[in-house]
N, C-alpha and C positions, 0 to 999 in steps of 0.2 A: 705759650703753646702755638704751634704753627699748623695751619690747615690749607691744603691745596684745594681750591674751589674754582667754579666757573662764574665769571662776572656776568650779571645780568644788565645792571646799569649803575651809575653813580651820578650824583649831582650835588652842587654846592647850594646851600640854603642860608639866608640872612633875612631875619624878620624881627619885628617887635612883638613880644607876647602881650597877653592882656594886662600885665602889671607895668608895661612900658620898657621892660628889659630887653636889650638886644640879644638874640640867639643866633649864633652862627655855627656851621658845621658842614660835614659831607655825609650825605646819606648813601649807603652802599647796599645794593641788593645782589645777592649771590646764591648759587646752588652748590650745596656740599654733595658731591656724587656718592659719598660714603654714607650718607644718611638715608637709611631704608626704613625708618620708623613710622612713616606715614604714607605708604604707597597707595593707600585707597583714596587719597584725596588730590584732586588736580590742583596744581599750584602750591600744594603744601610744602614742597621741598624749597621753595624760594624763601630765603631768610633776609632780614634787614638788619643793619646795624649802622650806627653813626660813629664818626670819628672826628677828631679835632680839625677845624677850619684851616689851621696853618699847614696842613698837609695837601691842600688843594693844588698849589703850583707844581709840586712834586708829582702828584697823580696826573696832571695833565701833560707833563713832560714824558711820561711813560707811553704815551700814545695808545691808551687803553681802548678797546672796543667791546661791544657786546659779544659775549661767549669767549672772551679772552681767558686763558687759564692763569690764575693768580694765587700767590701765597699770602694768606691772611695771618697776621700775628696778633695774638690776643694776650692781654694781661689780666690777672684776677681769676675768680672762679665763680660759677653760678651767676646770681643776679649782679654781682659786681664786676662781671667779665666786660672788658672794653677792648674794642679794636683799635690798635695803636699803629698798625703798618699794613700796607697793601703793596705788593710787588708783583710785576708781571713775570710769569714763568716762561721760559723758552719752550715753545711748542713742538720742538724738534725731537722730543723724547718719546 
């Protein structure tokens, strides 16, 4: 499933959890402009998902900025849904 959204921010994380396991990934915050289910809450439209750390270099190469229009590609459904790809969308449309 693909969704066109507005990028708020993204960052790479790399840390050791309390069990001593290394956790790496990319945290992505975005706004889905078609999500009108929570209009009565400030900031409720900002959503956060993580994706694989091996996508970081590709994301940096896209020169993404705050409020860039992006296409998010998800796999799975419901709680098992995962963000697998993020691509910058040409803003000339």
